[in-house]
C-alpha positions as CSV (number, residue, x, y, z in Angstrom):
1,M,-16.2,-15.5,140.7
2,K,-16.9,-14.0,144.0
3,I,-19.3,-11.0,143.6
4,A,-20.3,-8.9,146.3
5,V,-23.5,-6.4,145.9
6,V,-23.0,-3.8,148.6
7,G,-26.1,-1.7,149.5
8,A,-24.4,1.7,150.9
9,G,-25.9,4.5,152.5
10,T,-28.0,5.5,156.0
11,I,-31.3,4.6,156.1
12,I,-32.2,7.5,159.1
13,F,-31.7,10.0,155.9
14,R,-34.5,9.5,153.9
15,D,-33.2,8.9,150.3
16,E,-29.8,8.1,151.5
17,G,-30.9,4.5,152.3
18,I,-31.9,4.0,149.1
19,G,-28.8,1.4,148.5
20,V,-29.7,-0.3,151.8
21,Y,-33.3,-0.9,150.8
22,A,-32.2,-2.2,147.2
23,A,-29.7,-4.6,148.3
24,R,-32.3,-5.9,150.8
25,Y,-35.1,-5.8,148.1
26,L,-32.8,-8.2,145.9
27,E,-32.1,-10.4,148.9
28,E,-35.6,-10.9,149.5
29,N,-37.0,-11.2,145.9
30,F,-34.4,-13.2,144.2
31,E,-32.0,-16.4,143.7
32,F,-28.6,-16.0,142.3
33,D,-26.4,-18.7,140.6
34,G,-22.9,-18.8,141.8
35,D,-21.2,-17.1,144.6
36,V,-23.1,-13.7,145.4
37,T,-23.0,-12.0,148.6
38,L,-25.6,-9.5,149.3
39,V,-24.2,-6.7,151.9
40,D,-25.9,-4.1,154.0
41,G,-23.2,-1.9,153.8
42,G,-25.0,1.1,156.0
43,V,-23.2,1.1,158.9
44,L,-20.1,-0.9,157.7
45,G,-17.5,1.7,157.2
46,F,-14.0,0.9,156.4
47,Q,-15.0,-2.9,156.9
48,L,-16.5,-2.9,153.5
49,M,-12.5,-2.8,152.8
50,T,-12.7,-6.5,152.5
51,Y,-15.3,-6.5,149.9
52,Y,-13.2,-4.0,147.4
53,T,-9.9,-5.9,147.6
54,D,-11.3,-10.1,148.1
55,Y,-13.6,-10.2,145.5
56,D,-13.6,-10.3,142.0
57,K,-16.4,-8.0,141.0
58,V,-18.5,-5.7,143.5
59,I,-21.4,-3.5,143.2
60,I,-22.2,-0.8,145.3
61,L,-25.6,0.7,145.2
62,D,-25.9,4.4,146.4
63,T,-26.8,7.8,146.1
64,I,-24.6,9.8,143.8
65,T,-24.4,13.7,144.0
66,M,-24.6,15.0,140.5
67,N,-24.8,18.8,140.9
68,N,-26.4,19.5,137.3
69,D,-28.9,16.3,137.2
70,S,-32.3,15.8,138.5
71,A,-33.8,13.5,141.4
72,G,-34.3,10.0,140.2
73,S,-31.5,10.1,137.6
74,L,-29.5,6.8,137.1
75,Y,-25.8,6.1,136.9
76,K,-23.5,3.3,136.2
77,I,-20.3,4.2,136.8
78,P,-16.8,2.3,137.1
79,A,-14.9,3.0,139.8
80,E,-11.8,4.2,137.8
81,E,-14.2,7.1,136.3
82,L,-15.6,7.8,140.1
83,L,-12.3,8.3,141.3
84,G,-11.6,11.3,139.2
85,L,-15.3,12.6,140.0
86,G,-14.8,15.0,143.1
87,S,-18.2,16.2,142.7
88,Y,-19.4,12.7,143.8
89,K,-18.0,13.2,147.4
90,Q,-20.8,15.2,149.0
91,T,-22.1,13.0,151.8
92,A,-20.4,11.1,154.7
93,H,-20.7,7.9,153.2
94,E,-19.8,9.0,149.9
95,V,-16.3,10.5,150.8
96,E,-15.9,7.2,152.8
97,I,-16.6,4.8,149.7
98,V,-14.0,7.1,147.6
99,E,-11.9,6.8,150.0
100,M,-11.6,3.2,150.6
101,L,-11.7,2.7,146.6
102,E,-8.4,5.4,146.4
103,I,-6.5,2.9,149.2
104,A,-7.4,0.0,147.2
105,A,-6.3,1.1,144.3
106,L,-3.1,2.7,145.5
107,N,-2.1,-0.8,146.9
108,G,-3.0,-2.1,143.5
109,N,-5.8,-4.7,144.6
110,L,-8.8,-2.9,143.7
111,S,-11.7,-5.3,142.6
112,D,-13.6,-4.6,139.3
113,V,-16.0,-2.1,141.1
114,T,-19.0,-0.6,139.9
115,I,-21.0,2.2,141.4
116,I,-25.0,2.4,140.5
117,G,-26.2,5.3,141.8
118,I,-29.0,7.3,141.7
119,V,-29.5,11.4,142.3
120,P,-31.3,11.5,145.7
121,E,-34.3,14.1,146.2
122,D,-34.0,14.4,150.2
123,I,-30.9,13.2,152.3
124,L,-31.6,15.9,154.8
125,S,-34.7,14.7,156.5
126,V,-34.3,12.5,159.4
127,K,-37.1,10.0,158.3
128,V,-36.9,6.4,157.4
129,G,-37.8,5.7,153.7
130,L,-37.8,7.1,150.2
131,S,-39.3,10.4,148.8
132,D,-41.9,9.6,146.1
133,T,-39.4,10.5,143.2
134,L,-36.9,7.7,144.6
135,K,-39.7,5.3,144.9
136,K,-40.6,5.8,141.0
137,S,-37.1,5.2,140.1
138,F,-36.4,2.2,142.8
139,D,-37.2,-0.7,139.6
140,S,-34.7,0.9,137.3
141,M,-32.0,0.7,140.2
142,I,-32.9,-2.8,140.7
143,D,-33.2,-3.7,137.0
144,T,-29.9,-1.9,136.2
145,A,-28.1,-4.2,139.2
146,I,-29.7,-7.1,137.9
147,G,-28.4,-6.3,134.4
148,E,-24.9,-6.1,135.7
149,L,-25.1,-9.3,137.4
150,K,-26.4,-11.0,134.2
151,S,-24.1,-9.3,131.9
152,I,-21.0,-11.0,134.1
153,G,-22.9,-14.5,134.1
154,V,-24.9,-14.6,137.0
155,G,-28.2,-16.8,137.0
156,I,-31.0,-15.1,138.4
157,T,-34.6,-16.4,139.8
158,R,-37.2,-14.4,140.8
159,K,-38.5,-15.7,144.1
160,K,-42.5,-16.2,144.5
161,D,-43.1,-15.0,147.7
162,G,-40.8,-12.3,147.6
163,L,-41.4,-8.8,149.2
164,T,-42.6,-5.3,147.8
165,L,-40.5,-2.0,148.3
166,E,-43.2,-0.8,150.3
167,E,-43.0,-4.2,152.7
168,I,-39.0,-3.7,153.3
169,L,-39.5,0.4,154.2
170,H,-41.9,-0.9,156.6
171,M,-39.4,-3.5,157.8
172,Y,-36.8,-0.7,158.1
173,D,-39.0,1.5,159.9
174,N,-40.7,-0.9,162.5
175,P,-37.9,-3.0,163.4
176,Q,-40.1,-5.4,165.4
177,S,-41.9,-6.4,162.1
178,Q,-38.7,-7.4,160.6
179,M,-38.1,-9.6,163.7
180,K,-41.5,-11.0,162.9
181,H,-41.0,-11.6,159.4
182,H,-37.6,-13.6,160.4
183,I,-39.3,-15.8,162.8
184,G,-42.2,-16.4,160.4
185,N,-39.8,-17.6,157.5
186,K,-37.9,-19.6,159.7
187,Q,-41.1,-21.4,161.2
188,N,-42.5,-21.6,157.6
189,R,-39.1,-23.7,156.7
190,E,-39.4,-26.0,159.6
């Protein structure tokens, strides 16, 4: 079974980047048995269509706009339900995700897609990072993603030398530190 975990969002608009951070957190802190691909879908746009059609299972980590719910509320929604949920389409990347799902569904080759979405507090500030509300809900999002992977038979092992959410946020806010982190990891492996 080919599985993709796609972190969607735009990191420069604060909470809208949570999907990207969550995918990176999973990559840095866990090892997965089987064919699991972790994707930073932040800037891929319509190139993500490949995942929605060529993989057996796709988990999208993202913000979700629910007008009557408070920031930090978490949702796990199958794609079929999302296609009829017009209120989800609030930001540009949300519209793009739903449009791609609709195209794949019309072509009859949509993968088994689940969206794990969290209601954002701030997607207007041009700032890398997360609001305190979403920082508090971050572990719940990660636990939900891990639960979804386990429910389809993926074995998961926690790495001993992973990164905290704060370290990941710092890496995205300071790209030079990300390069140093990878260089350091490469040297440690050699």
